[in-house]
NUKE-763763 format. One record per atom (N, C-alpha, C, O): residue in three letters; z, y, x. Coordinates in steps of 0.001 Angstrom, whole numbers, padded with zeros to 6 digits, always signed. Layout:
BEGIN
AlaZYX
...
// end
This chain:
BEGIN
Met-069184+028116+044977
Met-067719+028048+044927
Met-067262+027489+043569
Met-066410+026602+043510
Glu-067829+028010+042505
Glu-067418+027555+041175
Glu-067788+026097+040940
Glu-067032+025338+040334
Ile-068968+025718+041432
Ile-069421+024335+041260
Ile-068452+023384+041945
Ile-068101+022340+041395
Lys-068021+023748+043146
Lys-067084+022909+043896
Lys-065785+022751+043097
Lys-065234+021655+043000
Cys-065319+023837+042542
Cys-064080+023823+041765
Cys-064262+022947+040525
Cys-063376+022170+040165
Tyr-065420+023082+039878
Tyr-065710+022303+038676
Tyr-065734+020817+038990
Tyr-065188+020007+038241
Arg-066372+020462+040105
Arg-066450+019055+040501
Arg-065063+018500+040782
Arg-064752+017371+040402
Ala-064238+019282+041440
Ala-062874+018843+041747
Ala-062106+018621+040442
Ala-061331+017674+040312
Lys-062340+019512+039485
Lys-061681+019400+038187
Lys-062133+018120+037487
Lys-061316+017403+036909
Glu-063426+017839+037540
Glu-063960+016632+036908
Glu-063367+015387+037539
Glu-062976+014453+036839
Glu-063300+015377+038865
Glu-062751+014214+039564
Glu-061291+014011+039187
Glu-060834+012881+039018
Lys-060564+015116+039059
Lys-059154+015033+038683
Lys-059026+014442+037275
Lys-058173+013591+037026
Thr-059881+014902+036361
Thr-059844+014389+034994
Thr-060163+012909+034973
Thr-059529+012138+034252
Lys-061158+012512+035773
Lys-061552+011102+035842
Lys-060392+010262+036362
Lys-060116+009176+035852
Met-059724+010777+037376
Met-058597+010067+037967
Met-057477+009908+036923
Met-056879+008840+036796
Ile-057210+010983+036188
Ile-056162+010950+035167
Ile-056525+009937+034086
Ile-055669+009184+033622
Glu-057805+009921+033683
Glu-058245+008973+032663
Glu-058040+007545+033143
Glu-057563+006695+032392
Glu-058400+007285+034391
Glu-058231+005942+034948
Glu-056755+005562+034977
Glu-056392+004423+034686
Leu-055909+006526+035331
Leu-054465+006263+035361
Leu-053964+005957+033953
Leu-053137+005066+033759
Asn-054470+006703+032976
Asn-054066+006472+031590
Asn-054483+005084+031132
Asn-053730+004398+030441
Ile-055685+004672+031518
Ile-056184+003349+031133
Ile-055299+002262+031733
Ile-054915+001319+031041
Thr-054978+002392+033009
Thr-054157+001371+033670
Thr-052757+001346+033065
Thr-052173+000273+032908
Ser-052216+002505+032727
Ser-050879+002544+032137
Ser-050926+001967+030724
Ser-049971+001327+030284
Asp-052031+002190+030010
Asp-052193+001604+028681
Asp-052188+000090+028778
Asp-051538-000588+027981
Ile-052907-000438+029746
Ile-052988-001885+029933
Ile-051602-002448+030244
Ile-051212-003478+029695
Ser-050868-001784+031111
Ser-049545-002285+031498
Ser-048575-002225+030318
Ser-047731-003110+030176
Thr-048677-001207+029477
Thr-047778-001119+028328
Thr-048154-002177+027298
Thr-047274-002763+026668
Asn-049439-002428+027122
Asn-049878-003474+026202
Asn-049422-004833+026703
Asn-049082-005720+025919
Tyr-049420-004979+028007
Tyr-049015-006239+028635
Tyr-047542-006533+028371
Tyr-047152-007679+028145
Glu-046737-005480+028402
Glu-045292-005650+028234
Glu-044936-005992+026789
Glu-044068-006832+026553
Ser-045582-005362+025835
Ser-045230-005564+024429
Ser-045797-006857+023869
Ser-045586-007167+022697
// end
């Protein structure tokens, strides 16, 4: 149970990081 929760947490963090990277690129693009 804990492992499943941990994996979900990791995937969420990875997704957030990817979103941050894409938003960084778009903000750099605008400026």
